[in-house]
Every structure is written in C-alpha cells, then in structure tokens.
C-alpha angles and dihedrals in degrees: 000000000000091000092051092048096050088043091056091045090052092048093048091048090048092050093052097047090050090047095051091047091055095052116102114250114246111247118241123240093269092048096049095045089047092050092049094048094046094045095048089047096046093047095058089099093049092046088068092041089057088047090055092048091051089062101035105038091079114024094175091060091044087054092051089053092048091050090051091050092052087051092052091049091051092053094039095108087060102041097040092048088054090047091053095045102039111020109035093046090053098050115067122149136116131210118233115268107254095170112121113249095246092054098048093087090049116123089219104105093200094063097057146040118019089335092072086071089070102036099044097049086049088052089048092047091051096048091039091053089044092057094042091046087235107163095189093050089051094050090047089053095046092045088050091054087051091053094054090048096045092047091054093046093047099044104033101036101029122021101030087048091051099044101031094192119175121231122254120260119246109258104021119229090027124153089226107070123151129178134294087030120079146176092210107103089196095058100125139147098045121156124258120240133206098014131303106278115078090338121168123289098277115118091345103116106095112096119007107239095203092054091045091052092043093053094043089054094047094047091052092051093042092053097041095048099026092234129126104178103062102043095041091041092055094044091050093049092050092046097052092041087076101022099141095058096062096072098186136147109252092251090055090061093043091051089046089054094050096046092044088051091051094045093050093045093050095050094051094045090049090049091046092053093053089048094047096243099113096063090050088054094049088051089055096054120102122216121196121199121195117204126175112229128198120182139127088259099045141015121183148057115323113205118200117191121201116201 
C-alpha cells in the first residue's frame, strides 16, 4: 500500500512538473508591447491583400453590391431629400466637448468635436491594456488606429479622387444653388481643389469618410470582442450627434458603410492570421454538404458534416 501511495504521489508530481514546463511563459509588459507593435506593423501589406480578397473572392456577390449601389445613386434625389426633410430636423443633440483646450484649435479633425469620442477611447484602451499587459486590448487599439488611417487613405486619396462626386445642396431642388453644391445626383468626375486631405467640398461626396471610419472602427471592435451592441451603438450616437454637418447623398453613406466594414474586417482577419487565431477559427467551423443519393440500398439525402 505504501509503495502504491508513494508511486502515485511521484507520478502526480511528475505530471504536474511536465505540465508546468509545457505551459508557455507569459510575456512581460515590454515583450507584449513589442510583439503587438511588430505584428501590427508587419501585417500592413497583408491588410491590403485581405482587403483585395474581400472584393475579388466572390465577383458575383461584388456585382450584386455594385448593382445595388447604382440603384441607390439613381434614387438619391428622392431618398436624400427625404433625409433632409424628415431625419435631420428631428435629430438635434450634441455630445459634451471632451477635447482638451490646447487641442481645440487643432486642424486634425479626429482630435476634436464628436470624433474625440472615438479617438480618445481608443487611446485609453491602448494605454490601459499596456498597463494591464493585455495583448488583446493592445491589438484592438492598434487595429482601430489602422482603421482610421486606412479609411482616410482609401476615401480621401483614392475613391473621392476617382469619383469626384459633388455634394448635395441643402435643400435639394432649391433655386439657390452655388458650386460646388448640386442637385444633380449624377454629378461625378469633378476636380479636387486645395489638396486631397480635408479639401473643400468640391468632388468629395463619395464615399463619406466619417461613415467609412465609423464602420471600420465598429467592425474592428466587434470582431475583436465579439460584441455588436457597444461598438455600433457608440458609432451611431457619435454620427447622429453631428448629423447635419455630413452633407452627403444617401448612397455616399451606404458606400461608406460597406467600404468601412470591408476595411475593418480585412484588418482584423490579417491580424488574426499573424496571431494564429484565424486558423483556429477555421478549424471550429462546421461545413454541411447535402448530396442526393439513389441506389438499391439507399434512396434519399446524404448529409456529410465537416468539423
């Protein structure tokens, strides 16, 4: 009995020792921060590869979206006029100004006004996660900063320059219309003035940069924390707190939402792949294939599940 008891104790001690040796050592604060920074920087090229795949992997689906956008553009006079007449006048609230006094004169639109409700929480998330040595929080914050940067790059430098759409006059169908405002929903391919970043209103309607950024940020937080209500709820509150200043056609905002979602999804999937998370998620997926089968032994529907 004594031999068996000591043998069991030895085996238990040996198993615990081996188990503890096989456990990965937790990174310290500097190792975690360095890993997050290095991974976030190195995945920049793959972020855009994933973004390209989002468009090219299913051309039929992309075609359906393109057709839907054309339909929205065709009906923009009706929908945008209804938005101006019935939505904007009935939403009138402002969020308290949380921008520090020394930043209120800054030309950076993302550090003041309602946008501060997006940037400052991200800054807080990063430094809070840095102090807590929380890797996931640091990646969420880093990917959020990427979402802001990519949304600005894609909208301001690329899509707005390509499409050059003029913004809708407020109100539409008014006798007093001055350039660059227009009541023509097909007023595309206008030149940009005074540079590319935060230039004047000429040719800057499609897509909405703010909506693109809001949806990109919401998608990043939603995917990292598997929560829809908080990120999309915050983005909605921030957007409507300054609804009259956006001045876009309805289709501009819809395209911004689509583009922002693709940007946010691409950033997170690229990050997950580098962190080894994407492969684990793929392994957990269940695929069901339905195959009709006709034979003397069996006639019916054969269901094969892949786990």
